[in-house]
Biopython code that builds the backbone (N, CA, C, O; Angstrom):
import numpy as np
from Bio.PDB.StructureBuilder import StructureBuilder

atoms = [
    (1, "MET", "N", (0.786, -1.107, 0.017)),
    (1, "MET", "CA", (-0.119, -0.053, 0.176)),
    (1, "MET", "C", (0.983, 1.176, -0.089)),
    (1, "MET", "O", (2.060, 1.206, 0.506)),
    (2, "SER", "N", (0.545, 2.244, -1.118)),
    (2, "SER", "CA", (1.514, 3.487, -0.990)),
    (2, "SER", "C", (1.109, 4.472, 0.260)),
    (2, "SER", "O", (0.066, 4.452, 0.914)),
    (3, "GLU", "N", (2.212, 5.313, 0.394)),
    (3, "GLU", "CA", (1.931, 6.229, 1.530)),
    (3, "GLU", "C", (0.857, 6.981, 1.371)),
    (3, "GLU", "O", (0.157, 7.241, 2.351)),
    (4, "ASP", "N", (0.530, 7.481, 0.049)),
    (4, "ASP", "CA", (-0.650, 8.407, -0.094)),
    (4, "ASP", "C", (-2.157, 7.654, 0.195)),
    (4, "ASP", "O", (-3.125, 8.206, 0.718)),
    (5, "THR", "N", (-2.098, 6.380, -0.243)),
    (5, "THR", "CA", (-3.226, 5.539, 0.030)),
    (5, "THR", "C", (-3.436, 5.374, 1.573)),
    (5, "THR", "O", (-4.554, 5.397, 2.089)),
    (6, "THR", "N", (-2.313, 5.213, 2.237)),
    (6, "THR", "CA", (-2.385, 5.121, 3.797)),
    (6, "THR", "C", (-3.043, 6.341, 4.390)),
    (6, "THR", "O", (-4.024, 6.293, 5.132)),
    (7, "SER", "N", (-2.343, 7.585, 3.952)),
    (7, "SER", "CA", (-3.033, 8.829, 4.598)),
    (7, "SER", "C", (-4.453, 8.841, 4.268)),
    (7, "SER", "O", (-5.248, 8.972, 5.199)),
    (8, "GLU", "N", (-4.871, 8.728, 3.114)),
    (8, "GLU", "CA", (-6.215, 8.747, 2.704)),
    (8, "GLU", "C", (-7.106, 7.922, 3.447)),
    (8, "GLU", "O", (-8.192, 8.376, 3.806)),
    (9, "ASP", "N", (-6.722, 6.627, 3.745)),
    (9, "ASP", "CA", (-7.462, 5.751, 4.674)),
    (9, "ASP", "C", (-7.551, 6.350, 5.965)),
    (9, "ASP", "O", (-8.622, 6.448, 6.562)),
    (10, "THR", "N", (-6.495, 6.739, 6.400)),
    (10, "THR", "CA", (-6.565, 7.302, 7.839)),
    (10, "THR", "C", (-7.404, 8.490, 7.879)),
    (10, "THR", "O", (-8.234, 8.651, 8.774)),
    (11, "THR", "N", (-7.203, 9.386, 6.873)),
    (11, "THR", "CA", (-7.994, 10.640, 6.770)),
    (11, "THR", "C", (-9.709, 10.166, 6.956)),
    (11, "THR", "O", (-10.499, 10.613, 7.787)),
    (12, "HIS", "N", (-9.931, 9.258, 6.033)),
    (12, "HIS", "CA", (-11.502, 8.546, 5.849)),
    (12, "HIS", "C", (-11.861, 7.825, 7.210)),
    (12, "HIS", "O", (-13.019, 7.706, 7.608)),
    (13, "ARG", "N", (-10.930, 7.433, 7.773)),
    (13, "ARG", "CA", (-11.448, 6.678, 9.094)),
    (13, "ARG", "C", (-11.636, 7.669, 10.163)),
    (13, "ARG", "O", (-12.618, 7.625, 10.904)),
    (14, "ALA", "N", (-10.601, 8.675, 10.273)),
    (14, "ALA", "CA", (-10.715, 9.794, 11.263)),
    (14, "ALA", "C", (-11.762, 10.656, 11.091)),
    (14, "ALA", "O", (-12.329, 11.098, 12.090)),
    (15, "GLY", "N", (-12.172, 11.019, 9.815)),
    (15, "GLY", "CA", (-13.335, 11.965, 9.419)),
    (15, "GLY", "C", (-12.784, 13.389, 9.505)),
    (15, "GLY", "O", (-13.593, 14.311, 9.611)),
    (16, "ARG", "N", (-11.572, 13.622, 9.470)),
    (16, "ARG", "CA", (-11.154, 14.945, 9.516)),
    (16, "ARG", "C", (-10.895, 15.436, 8.051)),
    (16, "ARG", "O", (-10.697, 14.763, 7.040)),
    (17, "ARG", "N", (-10.956, 16.932, 8.231)),
    (17, "ARG", "CA", (-10.799, 17.726, 6.949)),
    (17, "ARG", "C", (-9.528, 17.614, 6.547)),
    (17, "ARG", "O", (-8.591, 17.840, 7.313)),
    (18, "VAL", "N", (-9.351, 17.201, 5.119)),
    (18, "VAL", "CA", (-8.217, 17.278, 4.397)),
    (18, "VAL", "C", (-7.529, 18.576, 4.376)),
    (18, "VAL", "O", (-8.169, 19.610, 4.569)),
    (19, "SER", "N", (-6.231, 18.586, 4.149)),
    (19, "SER", "CA", (-5.559, 19.770, 4.189)),
    (19, "SER", "C", (-5.883, 20.796, 2.791)),
    (19, "SER", "O", (-6.413, 20.311, 1.792)),
    (20, "ALA", "N", (-5.544, 22.069, 2.855)),
    (20, "ALA", "CA", (-5.771, 22.845, 1.603)),
    (20, "ALA", "C", (-5.244, 22.350, 0.422)),
    (20, "ALA", "O", (-6.010, 22.272, -0.538)),
    (21, "PRO", "N", (-3.887, 21.938, 0.273)),
    (21, "PRO", "CA", (-3.264, 21.338, -0.807)),
    (21, "PRO", "C", (-3.937, 20.134, -1.320)),
    (21, "PRO", "O", (-4.115, 19.934, -2.522)),
    (22, "ARG", "N", (-4.304, 19.340, -0.385)),
    (22, "ARG", "CA", (-4.961, 17.956, -0.732)),
    (22, "ARG", "C", (-6.344, 18.504, -1.202)),
    (22, "ARG", "O", (-6.747, 17.844, -2.160)),
    (23, "ALA", "N", (-7.043, 19.315, -0.902)),
    (23, "ALA", "CA", (-8.197, 19.718, -1.475)),
    (23, "ALA", "C", (-8.262, 20.237, -2.824)),
    (23, "ALA", "O", (-9.121, 19.989, -3.670)),
    (24, "MET", "N", (-7.161, 21.053, -2.929)),
    (24, "MET", "CA", (-6.965, 21.465, -4.342)),
    (24, "MET", "C", (-6.539, 20.376, -5.386)),
    (24, "MET", "O", (-6.983, 20.359, -6.534)),
    (25, "ARG", "N", (-5.774, 19.605, -4.965)),
    (25, "ARG", "CA", (-5.447, 18.235, -6.038)),
    (25, "ARG", "C", (-6.688, 17.585, -6.087)),
    (25, "ARG", "O", (-7.070, 17.324, -7.228)),
    (26, "ARG", "N", (-7.434, 17.247, -5.150)),
    (26, "ARG", "CA", (-8.584, 16.521, -5.249)),
    (26, "ARG", "C", (-9.848, 17.324, -6.267)),
    (26, "ARG", "O", (-10.609, 16.725, -7.026)),
    (27, "ALA", "N", (-9.818, 18.517, -6.080)),
    (27, "ALA", "CA", (-10.773, 19.401, -6.795)),
    (27, "ALA", "C", (-10.515, 19.168, -8.345)),
    (27, "ALA", "O", (-11.386, 18.887, -9.169)),
    (28, "ALA", "N", (-9.097, 19.346, -8.603)),
    (28, "ALA", "CA", (-8.753, 19.318, -10.106)),
    (28, "ALA", "C", (-8.788, 17.823, -10.582)),
    (28, "ALA", "O", (-9.094, 17.604, -11.754)),
    (29, "GLU", "N", (-8.518, 16.871, -9.809)),
    (29, "GLU", "CA", (-8.556, 15.403, -10.200)),
    (29, "GLU", "C", (-10.014, 15.184, -10.638)),
    (29, "GLU", "O", (-10.264, 15.057, -11.837)),
    (30, "GLN", "N", (-10.924, 15.139, -9.768)),
    (30, "GLN", "CA", (-12.381, 15.067, -9.843)),
    (30, "GLN", "C", (-13.057, 15.796, -11.222)),
    (30, "GLN", "O", (-13.692, 15.196, -12.089)),
    (31, "LEU", "N", (-12.809, 16.977, -11.199)),
    (31, "LEU", "CA", (-13.298, 17.689, -12.175)),
    (31, "LEU", "C", (-12.696, 17.232, -13.469)),
    (31, "LEU", "O", (-13.456, 17.128, -14.432)),
    (32, "GLN", "N", (-11.590, 16.982, -13.593)),
    (32, "GLN", "CA", (-11.036, 16.474, -14.884)),
    (32, "GLN", "C", (-11.576, 15.097, -15.191)),
    (32, "GLN", "O", (-11.770, 14.828, -16.377)),
    (33, "GLU", "N", (-11.850, 14.166, -14.241)),
    (33, "GLU", "CA", (-12.775, 13.090, -14.460)),
    (33, "GLU", "C", (-13.985, 13.296, -14.968)),
    (33, "GLU", "O", (-14.410, 12.467, -15.772)),
    (34, "LEU", "N", (-14.718, 14.332, -14.642)),
    (34, "LEU", "CA", (-16.158, 14.568, -15.079)),
    (34, "LEU", "C", (-16.302, 15.344, -16.274)),
    (34, "LEU", "O", (-17.285, 15.229, -17.005)),
    (35, "LEU", "N", (-15.123, 16.323, -16.551)),
    (35, "LEU", "CA", (-15.491, 17.016, -17.894)),
    (35, "LEU", "C", (-14.474, 16.379, -18.951)),
    (35, "LEU", "O", (-14.636, 16.638, -20.143)),
    (36, "GLY", "N", (-13.483, 15.594, -18.557)),
    (36, "GLY", "CA", (-12.728, 15.078, -19.806)),
    (36, "GLY", "C", (-11.517, 15.983, -20.122)),
    (36, "GLY", "O", (-10.678, 15.645, -20.956)),
    (37, "ARG", "N", (-11.453, 17.058, -19.484)),
    (37, "ARG", "CA", (-10.344, 18.005, -19.999)),
    (37, "ARG", "C", (-9.487, 18.282, -18.559)),
    (37, "ARG", "O", (-10.016, 18.352, -17.450)),
    (38, "ALA", "N", (-8.236, 18.405, -18.804)),
    (38, "ALA", "CA", (-7.152, 18.767, -17.683)),
    (38, "ALA", "C", (-7.389, 20.134, -17.334)),
    (38, "ALA", "O", (-7.354, 21.001, -18.206)),
    (39, "PRO", "N", (-7.657, 20.439, -15.982)),
    (39, "PRO", "CA", (-7.469, 21.610, -15.447)),
    (39, "PRO", "C", (-6.199, 22.392, -15.618)),
    (39, "PRO", "O", (-5.130, 21.823, -15.397)),
    (40, "GLU", "N", (-6.229, 23.749, -16.023)),
    (40, "GLU", "CA", (-5.239, 24.595, -15.949)),
    (40, "GLU", "C", (-4.647, 24.681, -14.609)),
    (40, "GLU", "O", (-3.525, 24.250, -14.344)),
    (41, "SER", "N", (-5.476, 25.280, -13.728)),
    (41, "SER", "CA", (-5.009, 25.846, -12.489)),
    (41, "SER", "C", (-6.230, 25.716, -11.553)),
    (41, "SER", "O", (-7.355, 25.500, -12.001)),
    (42, "VAL", "N", (-5.958, 25.861, -10.188)),
    (42, "VAL", "CA", (-6.705, 26.024, -9.078)),
    (42, "VAL", "C", (-6.646, 27.509, -8.679)),
    (42, "VAL", "O", (-5.670, 27.865, -8.019)),
    (43, "SER", "N", (-7.498, 28.332, -8.978)),
    (43, "SER", "CA", (-7.323, 29.784, -8.582)),
    (43, "SER", "C", (-7.675, 30.208, -7.314)),
    (43, "SER", "O", (-7.243, 31.283, -6.897)),
    (44, "ALA", "N", (-8.501, 29.415, -6.552)),
    (44, "ALA", "CA", (-9.002, 29.768, -5.303)),
    (44, "ALA", "C", (-9.288, 28.417, -4.499)),
    (44, "ALA", "O", (-9.563, 27.427, -5.177)),
    (45, "VAL", "N", (-9.255, 28.324, -3.419)),
    (45, "VAL", "CA", (-9.544, 27.187, -2.304)),
    (45, "VAL", "C", (-9.848, 27.917, -1.002)),
    (45, "VAL", "O", (-9.109, 28.799, -0.565)),
    (46, "LYS", "N", (-11.057, 27.480, -0.352)),
    (46, "LYS", "CA", (-11.413, 27.975, 1.010)),
    (46, "LYS", "C", (-12.113, 26.856, 1.559)),
    (46, "LYS", "O", (-12.715, 25.950, 0.982)),
    (47, "PRO", "N", (-11.909, 27.103, 2.911)),
    (47, "PRO", "CA", (-12.641, 26.134, 3.770)),
    (47, "PRO", "C", (-14.260, 26.564, 3.816)),
    (47, "PRO", "O", (-14.612, 27.736, 3.677)),
    (48, "THR", "N", (-15.078, 25.603, 4.002)),
    (48, "THR", "CA", (-16.517, 25.861, 4.204)),
    (48, "THR", "C", (-16.861, 25.250, 5.346)),
    (48, "THR", "O", (-16.011, 24.451, 5.739)),
    (49, "GLU", "N", (-18.042, 25.379, 6.167)),
    (49, "GLU", "CA", (-18.699, 24.657, 7.232)),
    (49, "GLU", "C", (-18.691, 23.157, 6.853)),
    (49, "GLU", "O", (-18.408, 22.404, 7.785)),
    (50, "ASN", "N", (-18.909, 22.681, 5.853)),
    (50, "ASN", "CA", (-18.935, 21.251, 5.488)),
    (50, "ASN", "C", (-17.729, 20.688, 4.741)),
    (50, "ASN", "O", (-17.796, 19.521, 4.355)),
    (51, "GLY", "N", (-16.642, 21.403, 4.502)),
    (51, "GLY", "CA", (-15.668, 20.936, 3.714)),
    (51, "GLY", "C", (-14.849, 22.095, 2.953)),
    (51, "GLY", "O", (-14.121, 22.887, 3.552)),
    (52, "TRP", "N", (-15.045, 22.097, 1.631)),
    (52, "TRP", "CA", (-13.973, 22.936, 0.916)),
    (52, "TRP", "C", (-14.764, 23.562, -0.434)),
    (52, "TRP", "O", (-15.690, 22.981, -0.999)),
    (53, "GLN", "N", (-14.276, 24.705, -0.784)),
    (53, "GLN", "CA", (-14.901, 25.161, -2.209)),
    (53, "GLN", "C", (-13.515, 25.685, -2.638)),
    (53, "GLN", "O", (-12.649, 26.270, -1.987)),
    (54, "ALA", "N", (-13.568, 25.273, -4.013)),
    (54, "ALA", "CA", (-12.429, 25.816, -5.051)),
    (54, "ALA", "C", (-12.844, 26.392, -6.384)),
    (54, "ALA", "O", (-13.945, 26.150, -6.878)),
    (55, "ASP", "N", (-12.102, 27.019, -6.848)),
    (55, "ASP", "CA", (-12.347, 27.738, -8.175)),
    (55, "ASP", "C", (-11.260, 26.887, -9.235)),
    (55, "ASP", "O", (-10.048, 26.918, -9.025)),
    (56, "VAL", "N", (-11.763, 26.252, -10.206)),
    (56, "VAL", "CA", (-10.691, 25.500, -11.111)),
    (56, "VAL", "C", (-10.987, 26.131, -12.419)),
    (56, "VAL", "O", (-12.105, 26.328, -12.895)),
    (57, "GLU", "N", (-9.818, 26.425, -12.945)),
    (57, "GLU", "CA", (-9.611, 27.059, -14.437)),
    (57, "GLU", "C", (-9.389, 25.852, -15.373)),
    (57, "GLU", "O", (-8.538, 24.980, -15.196)),
    (58, "VAL", "N", (-10.296, 25.922, -16.426)),
    (58, "VAL", "CA", (-10.106, 24.710, -17.465)),
    (58, "VAL", "C", (-10.073, 25.413, -18.911)),
    (58, "VAL", "O", (-10.872, 26.322, -19.138)),
    (59, "MET", "N", (-9.227, 25.032, -19.811)),
    (59, "MET", "CA", (-9.506, 25.366, -21.113)),
    (59, "MET", "C", (-10.557, 24.581, -21.764)),
    (59, "MET", "O", (-10.492, 23.354, -21.835)),
    (60, "GLU", "N", (-11.618, 25.338, -22.286)),
    (60, "GLU", "CA", (-12.756, 24.686, -22.881)),
    (60, "GLU", "C", (-12.485, 24.595, -24.476)),
    (60, "GLU", "O", (-12.986, 23.633, -25.057)),
    (61, "LEU", "N", (-11.801, 25.439, -25.152)),
    (61, "LEU", "CA", (-11.652, 25.313, -26.583)),
    (61, "LEU", "C", (-10.415, 26.089, -26.874)),
    (61, "LEU", "O", (-10.287, 27.291, -26.639)),
    (62, "GLU", "N", (-9.522, 25.320, -27.399)),
    (62, "GLU", "CA", (-8.169, 25.875, -27.840)),
    (62, "GLU", "C", (-8.204, 26.597, -29.043)),
    (62, "GLU", "O", (-8.866, 26.121, -29.965)),
    (63, "ARG", "N", (-7.560, 27.756, -29.217)),
    (63, "ARG", "CA", (-7.437, 28.460, -30.440)),
    (63, "ARG", "C", (-6.101, 29.092, -30.644)),
    (63, "ARG", "O", (-5.266, 29.258, -29.755)),
    (64, "VAL", "N", (-5.978, 29.424, -31.880)),
    (64, "VAL", "CA", (-4.493, 29.991, -32.328)),
    (64, "VAL", "C", (-5.057, 31.718, -32.703)),
    (64, "VAL", "O", (-6.003, 32.073, -33.406)),
    (65, "PRO", "N", (-4.207, 32.425, -32.040)),
    (65, "PRO", "CA", (-3.275, 32.395, -30.936)),
    (65, "PRO", "C", (-3.900, 31.919, -29.692)),
    (65, "PRO", "O", (-5.110, 32.002, -29.481)),
    (66, "GLY", "N", (-2.871, 31.317, -28.711)),
    (66, "GLY", "CA", (-3.393, 30.888, -27.538)),
    (66, "GLY", "C", (-4.174, 31.906, -26.683)),
    (66, "GLY", "O", (-4.967, 31.539, -25.816)),
    (67, "THR", "N", (-3.938, 33.097, -26.940)),
    (67, "THR", "CA", (-4.575, 34.369, -25.922)),
    (67, "THR", "C", (-6.079, 34.275, -26.289)),
    (67, "THR", "O", (-6.882, 34.813, -25.526)),
    (68, "THR", "N", (-6.580, 33.551, -27.540)),
    (68, "THR", "CA", (-7.997, 33.575, -27.648)),
    (68, "THR", "C", (-8.714, 32.378, -27.389)),
    (68, "THR", "O", (-9.865, 32.183, -27.780)),
    (69, "SER", "N", (-7.957, 31.482, -26.652)),
    (69, "SER", "CA", (-8.415, 30.153, -26.238)),
    (69, "SER", "C", (-9.741, 30.562, -25.315)),
    (69, "SER", "O", (-9.797, 31.583, -24.631)),
    (70, "VAL", "N", (-10.672, 29.684, -25.416)),
    (70, "VAL", "CA", (-11.867, 29.730, -24.303)),
    (70, "VAL", "C", (-11.472, 29.116, -23.215)),
    (70, "VAL", "O", (-11.057, 27.961, -23.306)),
    (71, "MET", "N", (-11.527, 29.798, -21.928)),
    (71, "MET", "CA", (-11.400, 29.338, -20.478)),
    (71, "MET", "C", (-12.743, 29.357, -19.865)),
    (71, "MET", "O", (-13.681, 30.059, -20.243)),
    (72, "ALA", "N", (-12.744, 28.580, -18.954)),
    (72, "ALA", "CA", (-13.999, 28.627, -18.042)),
    (72, "ALA", "C", (-13.273, 28.405, -16.416)),
    (72, "ALA", "O", (-12.222, 27.826, -16.144)),
    (73, "SER", "N", (-14.114, 28.995, -15.616)),
    (73, "SER", "CA", (-14.123, 28.919, -14.194)),
    (73, "SER", "C", (-15.070, 27.905, -13.606)),
    (73, "SER", "O", (-16.287, 28.049, -13.730)),
    (74, "TYR", "N", (-14.600, 27.001, -13.041)),
    (74, "TYR", "CA", (-15.879, 26.130, -12.281)),
    (74, "TYR", "C", (-15.584, 26.337, -10.778)),
    (74, "TYR", "O", (-14.424, 26.482, -10.393)),
    (75, "GLN", "N", (-16.521, 26.349, -10.023)),
    (75, "GLN", "CA", (-16.747, 26.466, -8.559)),
    (75, "GLN", "C", (-17.029, 24.843, -8.097)),
    (75, "GLN", "O", (-18.083, 24.240, -8.298)),
    (76, "VAL", "N", (-16.008, 24.383, -7.532)),
    (76, "VAL", "CA", (-16.330, 22.999, -7.218)),
    (76, "VAL", "C", (-16.401, 22.888, -5.507)),
    (76, "VAL", "O", (-15.583, 23.420, -4.757)),
    (77, "THR", "N", (-17.353, 22.226, -5.158)),
    (77, "THR", "CA", (-17.762, 21.951, -3.561)),
    (77, "THR", "C", (-17.273, 20.574, -3.450)),
    (77, "THR", "O", (-17.562, 19.668, -4.232)),
    (78, "LEU", "N", (-16.401, 20.468, -2.275)),
    (78, "LEU", "CA", (-15.906, 19.119, -1.784)),
    (78, "LEU", "C", (-16.475, 18.952, -0.466)),
    (78, "LEU", "O", (-16.883, 19.944, 0.137)),
    (79, "ASP", "N", (-16.540, 17.845, 0.023)),
    (79, "ASP", "CA", (-16.785, 17.337, 1.669)),
    (79, "ASP", "C", (-15.472, 17.669, 2.306)),
    (79, "ASP", "O", (-14.509, 18.173, 1.726)),
    (80, "GLU", "N", (-15.544, 17.332, 3.549)),
    (80, "GLU", "CA", (-14.255, 17.228, 4.572)),
    (80, "GLU", "C", (-13.070, 16.581, 4.009)),
    (80, "GLU", "O", (-11.897, 16.943, 4.104)),
    (81, "GLU", "N", (-13.603, 15.486, 3.360)),
    (81, "GLU", "CA", (-12.623, 14.387, 2.931)),
    (81, "GLU", "C", (-12.069, 14.505, 1.659)),
    (81, "GLU", "O", (-11.156, 13.790, 1.246)),
    (82, "GLY", "N", (-12.713, 15.569, 0.910)),
    (82, "GLY", "CA", (-11.920, 15.805, -0.378)),
    (82, "GLY", "C", (-12.737, 15.351, -1.662)),
    (82, "GLY", "O", (-12.370, 15.601, -2.810)),
    (83, "GLU", "N", (-14.022, 14.573, -1.290)),
    (83, "GLU", "CA", (-14.736, 14.083, -2.152)),
    (83, "GLU", "C", (-15.875, 15.114, -2.943)),
    (83, "GLU", "O", (-16.622, 15.817, -2.262)),
    (84, "LEU", "N", (-15.917, 15.125, -4.098)),
    (84, "LEU", "CA", (-16.562, 16.229, -5.014)),
    (84, "LEU", "C", (-18.249, 15.856, -4.622)),
    (84, "LEU", "O", (-18.809, 14.761, -4.568)),
    (85, "LEU", "N", (-18.683, 16.995, -4.425)),
    (85, "LEU", "CA", (-20.201, 16.904, -3.976)),
    (85, "LEU", "C", (-21.124, 17.713, -5.032)),
    (85, "LEU", "O", (-22.294, 17.434, -5.293)),
    (86, "ALA", "N", (-20.273, 18.898, -5.655)),
    (86, "ALA", "CA", (-20.971, 19.512, -6.854)),
    (86, "ALA", "C", (-19.954, 20.338, -7.604)),
    (86, "ALA", "O", (-18.821, 20.572, -7.183)),
    (87, "TYR", "N", (-20.446, 20.754, -8.733)),
    (87, "TYR", "CA", (-19.650, 21.772, -9.543)),
    (87, "TYR", "C", (-20.299, 22.470, -10.310)),
    (87, "TYR", "O", (-21.395, 21.956, -10.529)),
    (88, "GLU", "N", (-20.095, 23.712, -10.998)),
    (88, "GLU", "CA", (-20.729, 24.698, -11.669)),
    (88, "GLU", "C", (-19.911, 25.378, -12.339)),
    (88, "GLU", "O", (-18.883, 25.767, -11.784)),
    (89, "ARG", "N", (-20.148, 25.668, -13.603)),
    (89, "ARG", "CA", (-19.333, 26.583, -14.376)),
    (89, "ARG", "C", (-19.894, 28.101, -14.017)),
    (89, "ARG", "O", (-21.060, 28.471, -14.157)),
    (90, "ILE", "N", (-18.851, 28.844, -13.551)),
    (90, "ILE", "CA", (-19.324, 30.260, -13.087)),
    (90, "ILE", "C", (-18.878, 31.444, -14.106)),
    (90, "ILE", "O", (-19.335, 32.585, -14.035)),
    (91, "ARG", "N", (-17.992, 31.046, -14.995)),
    (91, "ARG", "CA", (-17.537, 32.068, -15.861)),
    (91, "ARG", "C", (-16.766, 31.390, -16.982)),
    (91, "ARG", "O", (-16.057, 30.393, -16.842)),
    (92, "ARG", "N", (-17.011, 32.115, -18.218)),
    (92, "ARG", "CA", (-16.413, 31.508, -19.449)),
    (92, "ARG", "C", (-15.662, 33.214, -19.811)),
    (92, "ARG", "O", (-16.122, 34.330, -19.570)),
    (93, "TYR", "N", (-14.356, 32.802, -20.472)),
    (93, "TYR", "CA", (-13.649, 33.983, -20.883)),
    (93, "TYR", "C", (-12.529, 33.705, -21.881)),
    (93, "TYR", "O", (-12.147, 32.536, -21.941)),
    (94, "THR", "N", (-11.965, 34.574, -22.647)),
    (94, "THR", "CA", (-10.718, 34.264, -23.272)),
    (94, "THR", "C", (-9.414, 34.292, -22.596)),
    (94, "THR", "O", (-9.206, 35.064, -21.659)),
    (95, "ARG", "N", (-8.580, 33.520, -23.016)),
    (95, "ARG", "CA", (-7.317, 33.491, -21.883)),
    (95, "ARG", "C", (-6.689, 34.663, -21.932)),
    (95, "ARG", "O", (-6.042, 34.915, -20.915)),
    (96, "GLY", "N", (-6.661, 35.531, -22.847)),
    (96, "GLY", "CA", (-6.101, 37.039, -22.930)),
    (96, "GLY", "C", (-6.885, 38.060, -22.070)),
    (96, "GLY", "O", (-6.350, 39.110, -21.712)),
    (97, "GLN", "N", (-8.059, 37.767, -21.767)),
    (97, "GLN", "CA", (-9.061, 38.645, -20.932)),
    (97, "GLN", "C", (-8.483, 39.003, -19.638)),
    (97, "GLN", "O", (-8.033, 38.103, -18.929)),
    (98, "ILE", "N", (-8.444, 40.269, -19.239)),
    (98, "ILE", "CA", (-8.181, 40.746, -17.797)),
    (98, "ILE", "C", (-9.415, 40.804, -17.134)),
    (98, "ILE", "O", (-10.302, 41.490, -17.640)),
    (99, "ASP", "N", (-9.641, 40.151, -16.001)),
    (99, "ASP", "CA", (-10.614, 40.216, -15.143)),
    (99, "ASP", "C", (-11.071, 41.775, -14.688)),
    (99, "ASP", "O", (-10.367, 42.409, -13.902)),
    (100, "PRO", "N", (-12.157, 42.265, -15.181)),
    (100, "PRO", "CA", (-12.550, 43.507, -14.610)),
    (100, "PRO", "C", (-13.041, 43.812, -13.229)),
    (100, "PRO", "O", (-13.260, 44.935, -12.775)),
    (101, "ARG", "N", (-13.183, 42.666, -12.625)),
    (101, "ARG", "CA", (-13.744, 42.719, -11.257)),
    (101, "ARG", "C", (-12.481, 42.789, -10.274)),
    (101, "ARG", "O", (-12.679, 42.762, -9.059)),
    (102, "GLN", "N", (-11.184, 42.880, -10.793)),
    (102, "GLN", "CA", (-10.040, 43.026, -9.810)),
    (102, "GLN", "C", (-9.477, 44.211, -10.173)),
    (102, "GLN", "O", (-8.497, 44.641, -9.564)),
]
sb = StructureBuilder()
sb.init_structure("model")
sb.init_model(0)
sb.init_chain("A")
sb.init_seg("    ")
for serial, (resi, resn, name, xyz) in enumerate(atoms, 1):
    if name == "N":
        sb.init_residue(resn, " ", resi, " ")
    sb.init_atom(name, np.array(xyz, "f"), 0.0, 1.0, " ", f" {name:<3s}", serial, name[0])
structure = sb.get_structure()
């Protein structure tokens, strides 16, 4: 049994919240499994009362030049153990676009 699997089993049995880095990895992995596209990055992660919420950036349509590729932000909700509960696309934009909200 690998060290990673052992720590997952321990976390599951103990019922405690996974760490923020682990939640980020789990959000990206599980979203990729559902969408069939590799996430570009996790742009935010924060604890919630019942687990974690993360924003994951995904390229939805690759274009040339790359700055015109269509990107999407997905909000992912995870339980305390890092299992995906829900996801929602919250924004679409071109890669070269600057966010006017910031």
